[in-house]
N, C-alpha and C positions, 0 to 999 in steps of 0.2 A: 577429437571432436572440435570442429571449427565453427561453432555457433557464435553469433554476436550476442552482446548483452541483451539487446531487445528480444531476441529469440529465446534466450534462457529465462529471462524474467517472465515472458509470456507462458513458457512451459511450466514454470513454478506457480504462477498466479492462477493458471487454469487447472492445476492439480494433476498434471501428467507426469510428474517426476517418477512415480512408482512404475509407470508403464515403460519408461525409457531406461531406467537404471539397469535392468537385466541385459539390455542390448549393448551396454558400454563396457570397455575394459575397466579393470579395477581402479586405475589412476583417475580416469575420467569420471567414473561413478563416485569416487570419494570427493572429487572436486565439486561435482554437482550436488551431492549431499550437503557438503559444507556451505556452498552458496545458498541452497534452498533453506537451510537452517538459519543462516544469518538474515536472509531476506524475510522469512516468516517472523523472525524476532522483530525486525524493523516494522513489518506490517502490524504486528501486535501492538507495538508502541504507538503507531499512528492511530490505530483503532481506539486505543485508550484515550488519546488526545482528542479525537473527534467526538467520542462519547461525552467527554467532559464539556466540550464546546456546545454540543447539542443539549446537554442537561441544563445549561445556563438558561436556555429559552424554555425548555420543557417544564422546568420547575417554577417558572415565573420569576426568576431572579431578574430577568430583563425581557423586554419585548423583542420579537423577531426583528422589527424595524430598527430598534436601537442597536441590536447586535450587528445587523447588516451595515449600519452606518458607522459604528464605532470600531468594531473588531474585525469584520471581514476584510476591509481594505488593507489591513496590516498583517494579515496571516501569510506566512511563508511556509512552503511554496503556495502561490495563489490558488491553485486547484483545490487546496484543502478546504477553503471556504465553501465551495460547491458540495464537497463531500459532507461537510457539517450541516448544510441546509438539507441534504437528503436524509440525514439522521434525524433532524428536527421533524421531517415529514414522516418519520416512522420506518424508514428503510433500514435494511441491515447494514450496520457500520462496516463489518468485515467484508461483505460483498462489494460495497461501494469503494472501500479502500483498495481491495484487490484489483478492481477494474481501473481505478485511477493510477495505481502504481504501474500496472501493465502499460497504460497509455503514456504515462510520464516517467518512463523507466530511467531517463537521464537524471532525474532528481533523486534517485535512490542512492544511498550512500554505500551500498554493498558493491564491491568491485568484482568484475568478472574478467579474469585473465589480464589484469592491468588496465582495463578500459576506464 
């Protein structure tokens, strides 16, 4: 299997791994399963972080404006602030994170074949 990290992250984030696994040889299937598991663990951790950030505003701990001026400029990676704002607006944290991870795959700490 000669897919780039971008392609494999997209495959995993869009939920197509189960469709592809039967088409792969055992070694490639095992590698994809391992990558998908690690990626979904990272997605889960980001979702929890974003939910926490969103709750700061939702619970009234601080105003959205204060959060935007104080916290958002310091968040790494920078796209995480946009995801947090989406959560504050009531959007699904998991769906926002999956879309962001797919778009910003280079920020993902999970390695695909040494990339």
